[in-house]
C-alpha positions as CSV (number, residue, x, y, z in Angstrom):
1,M,-37.8,43.2,23.6
2,L,-39.4,43.1,27.1
3,R,-40.2,39.5,26.6
4,K,-36.5,38.7,25.8
5,A,-35.3,40.6,28.9
6,F,-37.8,38.8,31.1
7,T,-36.8,35.4,29.6
8,L,-33.1,36.2,30.2
9,L,-33.8,37.3,33.8
10,I,-35.7,34.0,34.5
11,A,-32.8,32.0,33.0
12,I,-30.2,33.9,35.2
13,I,-32.3,33.3,38.3
14,A,-32.7,29.6,37.5
15,A,-28.9,29.2,36.8
16,A,-28.0,31.0,40.0
17,S,-30.4,28.8,42.0
18,A,-29.1,25.6,40.4
19,A,-25.5,26.7,41.1
20,K,-26.4,27.5,44.8
21,D,-28.1,24.1,45.2
22,A,-25.1,22.3,43.7
23,S,-22.6,24.0,45.9
24,T,-24.4,24.1,49.2
25,E,-22.8,22.3,52.1
26,P,-24.8,19.9,54.3
27,A,-27.4,22.0,56.0
28,I,-26.8,22.7,59.7
29,S,-29.8,23.8,61.7
30,L,-30.8,24.3,65.4
31,L,-33.7,22.4,66.8
32,V,-35.0,23.9,70.0
33,V,-37.2,21.8,72.3
34,T,-39.1,23.8,74.9
35,H,-42.2,23.4,77.0
36,N,-44.8,26.0,77.8
37,Q,-44.6,25.2,81.6
38,C,-40.8,25.4,81.7
39,T,-39.5,28.6,83.4
40,H,-36.1,28.5,81.7
41,C,-37.8,27.9,78.3
42,H,-39.9,30.9,79.0
43,R,-36.8,33.0,79.8
44,W,-35.1,31.8,76.6
45,R,-38.2,32.7,74.5
46,E,-38.2,36.2,76.0
47,E,-34.5,36.9,76.0
48,V,-33.1,35.0,73.0
49,K,-35.8,34.1,70.5
50,P,-36.7,37.6,69.4
51,Y,-33.0,38.4,68.6
52,Y,-31.8,35.0,67.4
53,H,-32.0,35.9,63.7
54,F,-30.0,39.1,64.3
55,E,-27.2,37.2,66.1
56,A,-27.3,34.4,63.6
57,G,-26.7,36.8,60.7
58,K,-23.7,38.3,62.5
59,S,-22.1,35.0,63.5
60,R,-23.1,32.5,60.7
61,L,-25.3,30.5,63.1
62,P,-27.8,28.0,61.8
63,D,-31.5,28.5,61.1
64,M,-33.6,27.8,64.2
65,E,-36.8,25.9,64.6
66,E,-38.6,25.6,67.9
67,Y,-40.7,22.6,69.0
68,D,-42.9,22.3,72.0
69,A,-42.4,19.0,73.9
70,A,-46.0,19.2,75.2
71,D,-47.2,18.8,71.6
72,M,-47.0,15.1,71.0
73,K,-47.5,15.5,67.3
74,Q,-44.5,17.8,67.1
75,Y,-42.4,15.6,69.4
76,R,-43.2,12.5,67.4
77,K,-42.0,14.4,64.2
78,I,-38.6,15.1,65.7
79,L,-38.0,11.9,67.7
80,P,-36.6,9.9,64.7
81,M,-34.0,12.6,64.1
82,L,-32.6,12.5,67.6
83,T,-29.8,10.2,68.9
84,Q,-31.5,10.0,72.3
85,P,-34.8,11.3,73.9
86,I,-35.1,14.7,75.3
87,T,-34.6,14.5,79.1
88,S,-34.3,18.2,80.2
89,L,-35.6,21.5,78.9
90,P,-34.8,23.6,77.1
91,T,-32.7,21.4,74.8
92,F,-30.8,22.8,71.8
93,V,-30.0,20.1,69.2
94,I,-27.5,20.8,66.4
95,M,-28.8,19.1,63.3
96,K,-27.0,18.3,60.0
97,N,-29.1,17.0,57.2
98,N,-31.9,16.3,59.7
99,H,-29.7,14.1,61.9
100,E,-28.5,15.1,65.4
101,V,-24.8,15.9,65.6
102,G,-24.7,17.7,68.9
103,R,-26.8,19.1,71.7
104,F,-26.7,21.1,74.9
105,S,-29.4,21.7,77.5
106,G,-30.4,24.4,79.9
107,Y,-30.6,28.1,79.7
108,N,-28.8,30.6,82.0
109,N,-28.5,33.8,80.1
110,Y,-28.2,35.3,76.6
111,S,-24.4,35.4,76.3
112,A,-23.9,31.9,77.8
113,F,-26.5,30.5,75.3
114,F,-24.7,32.1,72.3
115,S,-21.3,31.1,73.6
116,E,-22.3,27.5,73.9
117,L,-24.1,27.5,70.5
118,V,-21.1,29.0,68.7
119,Q,-18.8,26.4,70.4
120,N,-21.1,23.5,69.3
121,V,-21.5,24.7,65.8
122,S,-17.8,25.3,65.4
123,T,-17.2,21.7,66.6
124,V,-19.6,20.4,64.0
125,E,-18.0,22.5,61.2
126,H,-14.5,21.4,62.3
127,Q,-15.7,17.7,62.1
128,E,-16.8,18.4,58.5
129,T,-13.3,19.5,57.5
130,E,-11.5,16.4,58.9
């Protein structure tokens, strides 16, 4: 009896996972490029990064991944995904299926960052519906 229940549970999980994979929209993500010597990057790391996932959960914001421009191995990894090189820091790149679809640079404060991020993500989502 227990074996049947376990087999049924595995089948349900597998079916749910397959349904989710089939229905998922193109993945939008946030690629953050910083540098360890950048003052504005340091402020962003202190003021935003620890709370990003909390805000993302409230506002349907994309998953975030940070890269250090000083690490050439990391930079070479992301360079093919970008439409142009990174020229200022921090730079926030909106990605869709591992391709750049938007970006903004600089950091002033917490609310300005999230305002600009929401605006950029909304623009990308709006482009998807057209």
